C-alpha positions, 0 to 999 in steps of 0.5 A: 695661439703662441706668440710665434704664429700671432706673429707670422701672421703679422707679417704676413698681413704686412708683406702682403698689403705692402705687395698690394700697394705697389698698385696704388700709384702714390707712396701716401696711399699707402698708409690710409690702405693699410689701415683700411684693409686691417680695419675691415679685418679688425673692425667688428659690427659695421664697417663703415669709414667712422667706425673703419677710423675709429678702430684703426686711430682711436687717438684721432678719429676725426683726422683718420676719418678724413684721410680714410674717406678721402683714401676711398671716396676720392683718391685716383687709384686703379681698382683694375690694378689692385685686383690684379695684384689680389689675384697674383698672390691669392691664385696659387693659394687657391690652386692648392686645393685644385684648378679653377673650375668655374668663373661664376657670374652673379649680382649682388644687391645693397638695400638702400635709402634715398635716391642720391646714392649712385645707382640706386632704385627701385628693382629686384633686391636678392638680399631681401627677396624683393623689389626695393631701393637698392644698389646692384652690382654685376660680379665675376668670380673664380671658383673651386670646389673650396673657396671663391674669389671675385676678380669682376665688380661693376655696378649696375646703373639702370637706365633711369640713372644713366640718362639723369645728367643731374644726378650723375654729375654730383655722384661722379659717374664717369661720362663714357658710362652708358646703360647696359643690362646686367648681361651686357656688363657681365660679358665685358667682365668675361672679355676683360678676364679673358684679356688678363689671362686669368686661368679658364673655367666654364661659365657659370650662371644663374636664369637671370643670364641664361635665359638671354640667348644672346648671351649664351652665344656671345660666351660661346663664341669667346670659346668658353663653355658654360652652365647656365640656368634657364626658365622652365618656358625656354623653348628647344628640340627634343631628341629626335625632333627635327625642323624641316628647312625651306627657302622661300620662292626667288622674287625678282632679279634679287641675290637667291634666298636664304635658307630658312628652318621651317616648324609644324604642327608635328615638327616644332620645339618645346618648353623644357618644362614640357620636354621633362613632363614627357620624360619617361620614369627610367630618365631620372637618376638620385644623384648626389653632390658636395657642398664643401668638405662635409656637406653631400646633398642629393637630388632627383635629375635628368638629362637630355641632349637638346638644341636650343630653339629660340627664334631658330626660324630666322635661322638656316641652321639648327644651333649646336647640340648641348646638354639640358639638365632637370631637377625635380625633387620627389617632395615636388608636383613639377620640376623646379630647375633647368639648365643648359650647358655647353660641357663636354658631351661625354661628361659624366652625369654625376660629374654635370650635376656638380657643375650646376651645383657649383653655385653654392661656392659664391653664394656662400662666399658672398655672405661671408664678404657682406657679413663678415668683411662688410662689403655692403657696409659702405656709405658714400654716394659717389661711383669711385667710393662703391668700386675702391670699397668694393676692391678693398673689401676683396683685398682684405678678403684675398688675405683670409683666403691665404691666410688658410693655408698657414694654419696647421691641422691641429690649429684651434677652431677658435682662435683669438685675434691679434694685432694687425702688424703695422707695414713698414714703408720704406722710401721709394720712388713715384710711380704711375699705377700699372695700367689693366686693359678693361674692355667694358667696364672699368672701375678707376675712371675719374681723377682727384688729388692725393691725400698725405699720410698721417702717423699711425696709431693703435692698430685693430685686431685681426683674425687668425684663421682655423684650417676649416674655418666657418663663416662666423669662424673666419672673423672671431 
């Protein structure tokens, strides 16, 4: 790698962190912010506070450790404001690959020991594929086929934690945080994103969210189309089958009775699995879709226009018609996956399959966030630190996204590390962090004193990216 390219990367990193630091609310936070982000990008192995301190200030590890620990765990700066600056810088780089296509909802988990880290409980842990002691966060990411960027991140607080005052107080859980289901948290993240005027996309979520009929209806009420996984027992009205309408007999002088949908032995909904098994052979097609620039996959799919039927015997009219997409690999004895979607009726079949399969993008990027940037490496126990660390990881990852644009097509596939640039701090007046509206989930709620910036020392190493980096090449 030429020295000019290295210097350019260092200058861009310096400008990036300086821009983001305007959202911190106090000049003394800029030094720890630069060091933390540089450490996340340059430190090999585990990226908790102690290794970051050793990497960013080897001559004064103890003092740097205290500075970073205070900055991430106690300092009063706004996660929402920093994430807004990340979006403002990174979105143009993302959109050079094409417009934002999807808002992807997901939850990500972190195995933990003990019971005092905020939100830790025995629950399903996706990282382990089973129930285990872990923390879980609900996330919202913007995505196209090239990259995704988290824009909303909120810890799921299990009911046992939400109602346990002796554990809430030491962990710094804000008083206004109450128990919410994951779909409720997700809906809050969607409302927040809409208030921030983020480029729109269809909402993409797995069956953990899509199986909740009320959640799907709430997303539709926001004016957002969706593609959501559902379980095999989800009930729908098959094509050509409709309920009867019935009015109950009027009793007394009250208001006229409401019209209700009625079912009988011939007119009744079926599960999506029953419907899939009843489809003729010609309903199934082999459809290709792409994961990344080189990975072309194919599968066997069918699609049908249906009406969701969950408890519609309490309704006076059918829910709007939508797509049911079914995947049934030829090697399997029965269908394996189901999705409901409110994407347009005239969408081509291959485009619909491409939409339901776009979740690969977030799965790949969250693997990089966890393994390469250290999203799951935070060892503190508090609410604020959990969210601050996630924000800093997203900020560091945002720089990597934007940096991809600077590597020429002839760039070497295994670039060596460069020294991280030192941010130039010019005196500027004290400022308050920008106010960013958050409808349900706020990531910056507790007050704390600020820390003083100490003189810097030897910086860590940071990578440059090849034009199409793999997860490993992102950080090597």
